[in-house]
N, C-alpha and C positions, 0 to 999 in steps of 0.2 A: 343173279350173279353174286349178290352178297352172301346168300346161303351157301352157294357152291364154294366161294372163297373161304368162308368160315369153316366148312366141312374139310376142305383141303388142308388148311392150317392146323385144325384140331387133329385130324388123322395123322398128320406128319409130326407134330410137336408133342402132343400130350402123351401118347404111348412111350415116346422116346424119353420124356421126362421121368417116367417111372421104370425105365429100362425094360420095356416090353417090346415084343416084335412088332413090325409094321402090320397094321390091319390089311388084309387082302382086299381085292376089288369086290369080293362078295359082301363086304361090310360097307360098301359105298365107295367114296373116293379112296383110292389106295394110299397107304401111308407113305410111299416113296414119291408121291406126286410133287411134293415141294421140299424134297430132301435137302436141297441146297440151303434152305433156311437154318438148318440145324447148327451150322458153324457161324451164323451171323450174330451181330450185336443185338438185333431184334430178338432172336431166340434167347440170348443170354438175359436180356431184360425180362422177357416173358417168363423164363425159368425162375429168376429171382422173385418176381411177382407171385408166381404160383407157389413157391416155397412158403410165402406168407400165408397162403390158404391152409397149408398143412400144419403150420406152426401156430396159427391162431387158435385160441381155446375153442374146442368143438369144431374146428375147421370152418368157423363162421367168418367169412370175408374173402376178398380177392377171388371171387367165383369165376370171373370171365378169363379163361386162359388165353384166348386169342386177341381180344380187344379190351384191355383193362380200363379204358375210358368209361365203359359201362359201369364199372364198380364205383368210379368217382360220381357218376350221374345218379346212381341209386343209393349212394351212401354206404356201400359195402366194402370200400377200400380200407384195408388195415395197414398198409405200408409194407416195407421190407422188414421182416422179423429175422434177426440173425439166429443161427443155431445155438442151442443151449450148450454151454461149456460143460464137460463132464465134471462130476463132483470129485474133488480130491479124495483119494483113498488114504485113510488114516494108517500110519505105519505102526 
């Protein structure tokens, strides 16, 4: 049950985070299976957490997209890292 739930959340949320199409049923659990989560506070929290993964040096940290508690348990949590502000252009 836990593996199915993880797969359903992953297939629904992770591709959407990267603006990719939903994975079809031939890839396992279809991406539309838990589509209702995409507008939830849970998704917004997971999205911010996942952004930390891509903004951390070498993408080292915040590995678990669906259940971030695992990052806390394994010491891989890097927190929420805000986007870098663009460098001002000299006139």
